[in-house]
N, C-alpha and C positions, 0 to 999 in steps of 0.2 A: 504494499500500500504506500502511496505517495502522500506527502504533506504539502499543501499550499498554505503558507504562513504569511499573512498580510500584517505587517508591523506598522503601518501608517504611510506617510506621516499624517499628523493631525491636520485638519482644515483642508483636506483633499478628498472630501466625499466619503470618509471612513464610516460615518454614522449611517449613510445611505446604504453602503455596501453591507454593513452588519444587519440593518433592518431587512434588507432584501434576502439575505441568507437565512435569517431567523424566520420570516414569513413563509419562505419557500422550502424550509428544511425537509418537510415530508416528501415533497415532489422531487427534490434534489436527491434524497436517499434512494428513491426508485430509479434514479439515473446513476447510482453508484457514488454519489457525492455526499459526504457526511460532515455537517457543520457541528462543531463541538457544542455540547450542551452542558457538560459538567463544569466547564470553565466560565459559565455565565452567559446569559442571553439578554438582549441581542449582542452585547459587547463582551468578548471573551477576556474580561479583566483578570480572571484567575491566573492566566499565564504570567502576566507581568508581576502580580503580587507574589506568586510562587518564586519566580526568578530572583526578585529583589530581596527575599528573605525578611526576617523580623526587623521592622523599622517603622518610622512615623510616616504614614501615607493614609490620606482620607479614603482611599479605596477599601482599606480594611474596615473602616467605620460602616460603610454601606453593607458589608458582609457580617456585621455584628461582632467583629473582632477588635476589642479595645485593648486588652492587656496583652503582654508579650506571650503569655501562655495560650491565649485564645488565638493569636496570630500564628504561633507555631502549630497549633492543632489544625488550623485552616490550611496551612502549607502542607502538612503531612497528608491530610485528606485529599487535597487537590491532586497531589502525585498519584495516590492510590486510585482515585476515581478516574483520572485521565487514562491511566494504564488500562483500567477495566473498560473504559469507553472505546479505546482504540481496538481492544480485543473484540468487543461487541460489533464495532463497525466492520472489522475483517470478517467476522463470522456471518455478517449480513451480506457479504459479497461486494462491499464498497471498494472502489479503486483509489479514491481520493478523500483524504481527511483535510478539513479546513479549519484554520485558527485565524481569527481576525481581531486585532487589538492594537489601536494606535498609540496606547500608552507604552508599548514596547520601544517606540521611537524616542519618546520623551522621558521615560523614567529609567530605562535600562541603559545606563551611561557607561559604566566600567566594563572592561572585558570579563571581569570576574562574574558579574551577574548575567551577562550574555552567555557565558560558558555554562552557568548553572542551568539555564533553560535548555541549552544544547545537550547537556548530560542527560536530561530527561527525554528529550525528543529524538535525538539521533538513533538510539537503539530501537525505537518503535517504528521507524519508517525506512523504506527502501531508498527513497529519494526525497530531498526537501528543496523546495523553491521558496525564497523569501522575497516578498514584493514590498518595495519602498517607493511610494508615489511622491513626486517632487514638483514644487512650484516656486516662484520667486519668493525669497525670504520676506520681502516687504509685504507681499499679499498675504502670506502666512501670518505675519504679525498683526496685521489689521484684523484678520479673522479671530486671532487669539485674543485681541482686545475685547471683543464681544463676550467670549467665554470668561475672561477676567471679570467683566462687569456682572455676569450671571452668578458667579460664585461669591460675590461680595468684595472683590478686590478693587483697588484704585487703578484708574487709567489716567495717565498723565504723560507729559513729555519725558519726565525722569523715568517712568515706567518703560517707555519705548527705548530709551537710551540704554537702560539696564538689560532689557530683553535682547536687543539687537547688538550686544557687544560681540566682537569677533570671536571670543572664546566660548560663546554659549553653544553647548552641544546641540540644542534644539534646532539651530539654524545652520549648523556646520554639516552639510550633507556629505561632504567629502569625508569627514571624520566618522560619521555614522556608518557609511558603506565600508570604510577601511576596517572599523572595529568588527562589524558583523561578518565581513568576508574572511577576516583573520581566524574566526572561529569555525564558520561553516564552510569556507572555501569560496573562492571567487565565482565559480560556476553556479553556486546556489543563490546568489544575489541577482535580483531583477530590478534595476531602477527604472521607474516608469514616469515619463514626463506628463504632468497633469495638463499642460496646455494642449497637448495632442490627444489627450484621453479624458476630457471633461466629463464624459459619460462613463464614470468609473464602474457602474453596474454592468454596462455593456462590455467594458474591457474585461472584467473578471468573469463574466458569463462566457466570453470567448475563450479565456484561459482554461476554464473548467469544462469547456465543451458542452455548455448548457444553452438551450434555446430560450432567450428572454420572452419571446412571444407566447410560450407555453406556461410561463410563470407569472405570479402576481407582481405587478409593478409597484414601485415605491415612489410616491410623488416627491419631487424635489422641494427641499425646504430651505428658505433663506435664513441662514444662521446669523446674519448681521443684525445689529440693533441700531435704532435711531440714535443719533449723538445725544439728543435730549434725554432719552431713556438712560443712556450711560451716565449723563450728568446727575440724574436722580439716584442711580446706583452709587455714584461717588459720594453723594451726600449722605445716603443711608448707611453704607458700609455694614450691611446686615450679613452676618456669617451664617453659613449653611449648617454648622455644627456648634453645639454648646461645648465648653471646655471638657466635659466628661465624655465627649464622643457622641452624645444623643443628637439626633437631627433637630434643627431649629425650625419648628413648624409654624413659627410666627414671623417668618422672614419673607414671605411671598408678597409681591406687588404686581402680579400679572405681567411680568417682564416679557414673557413669550408672546403675549397677544397685543401688545402696544404696537400700533401701526408704524411701519418704517417709512418715513417721508424723506429724510435726509440722513445718509450714512456718515460715519465719521470720516473726515478728510484731513490729511496732513498737508501742510504747506510743502511746495515742491522742493524748496531748498533743504528743509529738514529730512524730507523723505529720501532725497538723494544722498544726504549724509549717511543715513542709516544703511541704505542698500550698499553703499560703497565699501563698507567695512567687510564685505564678503567677496570682494573682487579676487583676492589671492586664493581663498578657499574654493571659489567657483572655478577659477582657472585650472586648479589642480583637479577638480572634479571632471572638467571637460577632457582633460588630457588622459586621465586614468579610466574614466567610464564613458566611452564614446556614444553610449545609448542616450546620453544627455548632451544636448547641443546648446551653444550660447543663447540662441533664440528662446529656448525653453525657460530661461531664468531672466529674460529681459522684462523690465517693468514698463507698463504703458504710461509714460509720463504725461500724455495728453490729458489724462484724468485728474491731474494734480494742478491746482491753481496756485497763486502766489500767497494766499492767506490761509486757506483751510479753516477748520472749525475746532481744532484740538484745544485751543485756548478757552473754549466755552464750556469745557467739561467740569469746571469748578465753579460755575456761576451760581450753583444752588448751595454751596458749602455753608453759607451764613444761615441757611434755613434747616440745617441738618437735624438739630434737636426736635424741631417741630415736625418735620417730615417723618422722622423715626417714630415719634409719638403716635402720629396718625396711622401709619402703616401697621405698627405693632398692636395698637388698640383695635383697629378694624379686624385684624386676624384673630385676636383673642376673643372679641365679641362674636365672631363667626363660630369659634369653637364652642362658646357657651350655647349658642343657638343650636348647634349640632348635638350638644349634650342633652338639651331640653327635648329635641326631636326623638332621640334614642329613648329617653325616658317615657315619652308619650307612646312610642311603639311597644315598649315594655308593658305599659299598662294595658294595652290591647291584648297582649299575649296572656297577661294575668287573667283577664276576663274569660279567656278560653281555657284557663287552667294549664296553660303551656308554661309551667314555671321554669324549667331549664332555659328555654329561650328567653324568657323574661329576665332572668339573672344575667344571661350573656349580654343582653342589650343594656342593662344597667352598668355592667362592667365597662362596655364601650363608652357609655355616657360619663363614667367616672374618669376614664382615660382622657376624653376630650376636655373635660372641666379642668383636669390637672395641667393640660397643655395651656389653657387659658391662664392658669395660676402663675405661669412664668412671667407674665406681664404685670408690672406693678399697678397700673392704673385700673385693672379689673381684678386684682388678686383677692380683695375681700369678698367680692361678689362670687367669685369662682370657688373660694374656700367654703362659703356658706352652702353652695350648691353641692360640693363634694360631700359635706357632712349630711345633707339631706339624702343624697343618693346612697351613701353607705348604710344609713338607717333603713332605707327602702330595700336594699339588698338583704339585709339581715331579716327583714320582715318576709321577703319572698322565699328565703331559705327555710324559714319556719313553716311557711305554707306548703313548700315542697316536702319537708319531712313529715308533715301531718298527712299529706296525700299519700305518701309511701307507706305509712304505718297502718 
C-alpha cells in the first residue's frame, strides 16, 4: 500500500482538500483510497501532534489532553490506532492511504520531529509521496493574518515584520523541502505550485486517480476577513481557551459571517520589503527544485496601492473594554437562555415520567449556566440559576427512585 501524505502548506486550499476527502471517504474507499480516520477528521491533526511529542500546543486542548500524562497517553494511542487502521485498509483491499494535515508544515520544524513521524510511517507503506503546496510568501502571510484574527491574536505591522522574517521556517519553502527530503528522500517530495493548481481538489483527485464528477463537491470558502472585522478582533483580543485549557465559549462574535467588503491591504512599499526578505531562499528553491519556477512565487503588485489599510487595524483599540463587555455579556446571556430552554424541555419530559431524559436535560442546563458564570456581569444571575437547577435535579432523582421502587 502507498501513502499520499499532504503536509500543506497552510493557506493553499488545505481545508477544502480535507473536507473533500472527509465527505467522500466512503466513495473513495470503494475506489481503493482510504483517508485516515483515527488521526482526526476532517483534518488529520493527530499526525503532527504525535510527531511533535509532549509539548505546549493548542491542538492537544481540542483533543482533551491538558496534562503531560494525558498528552503522552494520546500519543501512544495515536500510534497504536494508526497501525491498526492501516492494517484494516490493507485488508479492505485499498491501494492508497491518505494523510492530510497542513500543521505538519508549520509545526514540525526540526529534523528530529520529522524523523519521529517517518519512524512510524515508513514501515507501514511500500511507497510514500509527500505533497507540499507553495504560493508567494506575501500571499500566504495575508491569509495567515485572517487566521491570526480568528484565534484572538493581534494583527499589526509589527506582526507582519515578525512573521516574515527571513529565518521563519513557515515561509522558508527551500528549508522545508530540504528538511523533509533529508528524512524521506528527494524522490518522495512533490512541491506543487499553487498558482498553477488553484483547484487543489482537482489536483489531488488526479493524483489519486479519482473522478471528481462522481464525488460530492466542496464549495470554495473565502477565508479572508474584512479589515474592519480584524480591527474588532484586535480590540477584543478574546482567547479561544482559558488558562486551564478549557474552551472559552464566551468569545464568539460571528466572525465567520460578517460580510467581507474590503480585505486587508498592505501598502506597496511595505509589502515589497516583506517579500524581498525571501529572495535568496526562493532563488535556492528554484535552483534545487525545478518543479517550482520564479513565476510561481511572483507577487501581483498591481493589487497593492501606495497607502493600504493596515494602519486602520487599531482604530478601535480605545473602545476595547466596552466592546469586550458587550460581546462577553451577549454570549453569557445566550448561555443563560439556552439553560432555561433545556430546563423547560426537562419539565416536559417530567410530565411524561421520562425522568432519565429530564435529568440529562437539567445537566445540560447546569453546564450552560456555568458557562455564563465565567462572565462577571451575569455571574450572580447564573449562580442563582445553577442553584435552582441543582435542586431540581435532586427532585427529579427522587422521583426516578420512587418510580423504580
